[in-house]
N, C-alpha and C positions, 0 to 999 in steps of 0.2 A: 633565536626566533627568525624564521625566514618569512619575509613579508610577501604578500601577493598584491598585484595591482588592484586598484579600486574597481576596475571593470570586472574582475573575477567575483568580487563580493556582490556586485549588482546582478551579474548573470546568475550566480548561485541562488541568491535570495529571490530573484524574480521567478525562476523556475520553481523553486520550493513553494513559494507563496501562491503563485497562480495554479500550480499543479494540485496543491492541497485544497485550494478553494474550489477548483473544478470538481475534484473528487467529492467533497462535502456537498456541493450544490446538486450533483447528480444523485447522490444517495438520498438527499432530502426530497428531491422531485420524485424519484421512483417509489420510495416508501410512502410518500403522501398519496401517490397515485394508486399503488397496488396494496398498501397496507403491510402488516406483518406477515411472515410466512404462513401460507395456508389460507389467507383471507381472500385471495383472488387467484384465478387461473393464470397460467403463463401467458404473457403478452408477447406473442410471436411476431417477429418482424419477417422471418423466413421460416415457414412452418416446419417444425421438428428439426431445425438446424440452429437457428439463432434467435434468442428472445430475451425477455426480462422476467425474472422471478426473484422475489425477495427471499433472503436467507440470512440467518444470524449465526456467526461462527465464533464460538468461545475459545477456539484454539488458534493454531497457526496454520501454516501452509497445508492444504488438503485436510484441514480439521485436526491435525496432529495436536495432542496435548489439550483436549477439551477440558474446560474448567480451570485452566491455569492462566487466567486473564492477568492477574497481578504480575506473574513471572514475565509474560510477554510484554506487558506495559513497561516493566523495569528494563527489560532487554531493549525495547524501542528507545527509551531515553538514553541508555548507555550507548547505543549505536549512533544516535543523533549527535551526542557529545563527541564521540570518537571521530565521526566524519568531520565535524567542524574543526577539531584540533588537528586532524591529519591534513585537511585542506589549507587552513589558515595559520597554523602554528608550525607544522612540519614542512609546509611549503608545496604540497601537492597541487594547490590551486594555480601554480604557474603553468600547468598543463590545461589547456582549454577543454579537452575532452573529459578529463577527470572532473573539472568544475561542473560541466553540464551533467555528467553522469551522477555525480553526488547530489546535484539539485533535484534530479528525478527521484533518486533513492530517498532523499529527505522528504520530498512531497509525499511519497508513499508511506513513509514511517509516520509522519504527522497525521495524515488522513486516517490511517487505521488506529493510531493511538487515541485520537479524538473519540472514536467509537469505544475502544477498550476502557476508557475512563468513564463511560456512561454519560457523556456530555449531550448526546441527542435527546436524552430524557424519555426514552421508550420504556414501556413495561411489557413483561412477558404476557402473552395471551393464552398460554398453555403451560402445564406443569410437566416436569421430568425430574430425574433424580438430582439435578443440579440446582433447581429453582422452583418456586411456586408461582401460580398465576398472580400477576400484579407486582412481582419483584422487579426492580429496576434492571434494565438490560445493560450488561457490560460485555458486549460482543461486537465484532466487526460486521457492519452491514454490507452484504454482498448482493449483487443483482444481475450480473451478466451471465446468461446461460448459453452454453454452446453444446450442441449434441453432435457426437461423432457416431454416425449410424444410429443404433438404438441406445448407445451409452452416453450419458451426460458427463461432460467435463465438470469438475467441481466449480460451483458458482463463484464468481470473483467480482472485483470492482475496479475502478480506475486507479486507486492507490496501488493495488496489486500489479496492475499493468505498468505503472510508473516504476515500481521496484524492479520489474523484469527488464524494462528498457534501460534503466540505470545499470543494472548488473551486466546486461549485454554490452553497453558502451564501455564499461570497465574491462570486460573480457577482450573487446576489440583493441582497447588501448594496450593491454598487457601483451597480446599476441603480435600486434603490428607496430606499435609506437613506443613501447617501453625501451628507452635508451639505456636504462640501468642494467638490462640483461644483455650479456655479451653473446653474440651469435658466433657459432664455430666458423672458422675460416676454411 
């Protein structure tokens, strides 16, 4: 077992906890303000470009795998465990950038996992083939709407943004800082 300095644990858990808390607080605020999907119009900050609109996603990225909430919840737990083991048992936390990146990824994982487990206590206000009116919601709460021309980008949340930031930092580390990869001379 390769140990990491205490500072890495502090940085990782600070980013993960603060990031997850910020994600959950913003979801709570937006859903309390705008209600469930379809209850309010889009709250535009920049007309037809950027605004807030509530959405519930029972799938994964871009809505892939709708209705497979249990699978994605299990995958989230497995990913969180793997990240912790990789950082603090395998020793990846010796690298600052990886510690920070994995803090962001973990914040995103736990923010969306909270929703997938149905912990916000929401109930569906409309029926579709996957649920009835009044059923408990086991779906990720999304709320950030970006329009590109006339086409909306899939609605997302801060947890999704943190996952992207973390993945970007890992990519930067692999491309520019990974000393394990030998560069041709």
